[in-house]
N, C-alpha and C positions, 0 to 999 in steps of 0.2 A: 555693617553687616545685617542683613536683614533676617528676619525670623525663618525665613524658608531655608537659607544659608546654615543658620544655627541648627535648625532642625536635621539637615542634611550631616552635618560635622557629628552631632551626637549619637543619631540614628545609625549611620552607616560606621563610621570608624571605630567608636568604642564598643559596638555590638559585635564587629568583626572580630575583635581582639577577642572577646571574650568568647565567642566561638571558637577560636583556634586554641584555646587554653582547657575549655570546659565545654564540652558537647551538652551536658544538662543545662548548664547556665545560659546556653546560645537557643536551645527550645523554649527556655522558660520568658525569655526576652525578646522573642521572636511572637508571644502572645498578642493579641489585640490589646490587652490591659497594659502591659508592657509599652506597647507603644504610645499608646495615651498619657502615661504617665512621662516617656519622653519626651512628648511633644507640650506638656505641662512643665516641664523643668525646664528645657529650650526658652518656652514664652516665659517664665520669671528672671532666667539668666537674661534675656533678651531686653527685659524692662527695666533690670538693674542697670545695665550698661548705659541705656537711653537716660535713666533720671541721673547717674554720676556724669554722664557730659556735660560740658558747659552747654548754659543755654544761652540761645541768642535772643538779642533784644527784639520785641515786637510793639510796633507803635499800637498805643490803646485805638480802640475804634471814637470818633468822635461822634457825639450827640449835637442836635441844635444846641446853638450858644445858651439860647434862652431856659433849657432844662436844667442849667447846671444853678446850683444853690448862689455861688457867688458869680454873679452877671451883670451886666448895665447895656442897655437897648437903647438904642437910637431910634426912636419910630420914626422920625420923619425921614432919615435916609435909610431906613430898612437895614440897618447893621447893627449887629449885637457881638459883645465880646463875652469871653467868661474864662476865670481862672479855676484851677483845680490843684491846689497843693498837694504834693505827695510828701506828708510828713508822717505818715504812719505805717509801721512796718509791712502790713500784707500789700499796701500799695506798691511800695517803693521795690517790691520783690520783681518785680517785672525786669528790674535793672540786674546785670551781674555784677556791678561796682557797687557797694555800698555807700553810698554818695555823701550820705549824713554821717560817716565819720571822717569825712576829709571836711566837714564844715560845709556841706553844699546842701541847699534845698531845692529840688525839682520842682517846677511848678506846671502843668497842665494847661497851655494856653489854648482858648479857642475862637475864632472867629467867624460869624456866620453873616453871610450877604444874602439877604433875601429881596434886594432891589433887581431892576432889570438891566444894571449896567455893571461893570467890573467895579472893585476897589483896589486902589493901590497901596501897598506896604512897604514898599522899598525906604521910605523915610520915616518909617515908624517908629517910634521910640518909649519902651515898656521901663517902668518904674516903680518899685516898690517901697513907702515911707512906713517906717516904724512909729511906733508910738512916741519914743523919742526924736523923732524926726530925722533919723538917719534915712539917707536915703541910696537905696541899693538899686542897681542897673545888672542886667543879664550878661552874665559871664561869657565871654569868647571861648572859641575852642583851645585856643593858646593858653588862658588862663586856668581852665579845667586841666588840662594835660600838665599845666607847672605844677600843680597843687598834687596830683595824683603822683608825680615823679619824685617831687620833694617836699611830702608832708612837712618836714620839721624845718625846712628852709623855704616855704612859698612866698613869706615877704621879706627874704634877704635881698639888699642893695644889690645893684648890679655893677660890678666894676669896669671903671673907664677903659680898660686895656684888656684884652683875652688873656687867659693865662692857661697853661696846659693844664687840663684836668682828666681825673679819669673817669670811667663809664659810670655811671650810677647805676647801683644794683635795685631791681626792681622796677626798671623803667615800665612804661605805658605798654601793653600788648598791642598787636592791631587788631583783635578782637575788640577791646576795650575803645581806640580809636575809632572803629568803625559804629560801635554803639554811639558814642557820642556825637557822630556826625549824621546818623540817622535819626536821633532822637530829640535834637536841637529843631525850634522851628525856623524855619528857611525860607517861608512861602515871601514872595514879593508882588502877589496881588490874589485876591480871591474875587473867583467868574462869578456869575450872576446865579441865585442860587444854588451857591456852594458854601461849602464851610471847610476852611483851613485849621490845621492843629500841630501843635509841636510841645517841645518841652522847652522853657526859660530856667536856667541854673542862677542861684542866687547865692551869694557868700553869707553864710550867716554864721560863720564861726565864732564872733565876738557877741553874738545876741542869744540871750536866754530862750525868751519867747517872742520870736519873729512875726508872728502872726497876730495877737492879739493888741486890740486897737491899731491895725495897720491898714494901708489903702495902697491899692494896686492903681496907677494911673496910665493911660494910653494915648500917645498925641500921634500927629504925622501920616495917619490916614486918611488917604485924598479920595475923592469920587473919579469917575471917569472925564470930569471938566477940569482936574487937577484942582479942586477947591479942597482944602482942609477941613475935616469933618471935626468938631465940636469935641474936644478932649473926652474921654471915657473915666469915668471915677467908679470902684470897686472896692468898698468896705468889706476887710476880710472876715468882719464878724458874720456876715452873711455865710459864710462857709463854718465857721466855730460853731455857729449856734445851730446848724442845720445836722440834726440826728443822724440822718442815713449817711454821712461822711466819716463817721468814726466806727460802721459796721464792718467787721472781718466778712 
């Protein structure tokens, strides 16, 4: 409902009812001051409705990868990658789901191709190595949905034969499914002088401090001649030591 419609509802119907019962009040509410007051009330109500409504996910704009604190550039190939962990509340608020409560850490991944030829990403492999040498890989949509649907049983073993089960309460909504699909990095190539971006979700449920001493690795990026570029490596201390990354 638009603000105009709300204005008409508040201005026409209620004032008409007042007029039918109290002529003096009808005259009062037809004054310019009263009409301005009605418009203010309508605007406030409209803003409240918008604020209460569930927010839609909007992908953050991507700046050139070299502008992020945690990045790695290959000058010869003219390709740069960057990662920006969404590990603090004010950044994670872009999502409708608090993924940290389910043991996930979204990482904004950016890759910039400053060369004159496209680079292929279909075979790329991302990896987050913790200080304890745990190797974490980006989760698939199915992995994320499974955890959201069964937060207490996400690691339960799969039975060898199907058994009748009841519908699980609190299943993943279509809105959440759409958010996951839109958020995840899915580019298969980066055109010349272009930047691709998206989120990689890592399972950090058993790790108390996943970023300290960790490194991000990327392999499988290929040039236009199908030659694989040298692997990329980003120490996450670059992110942790950057003062601007923690500002609200």
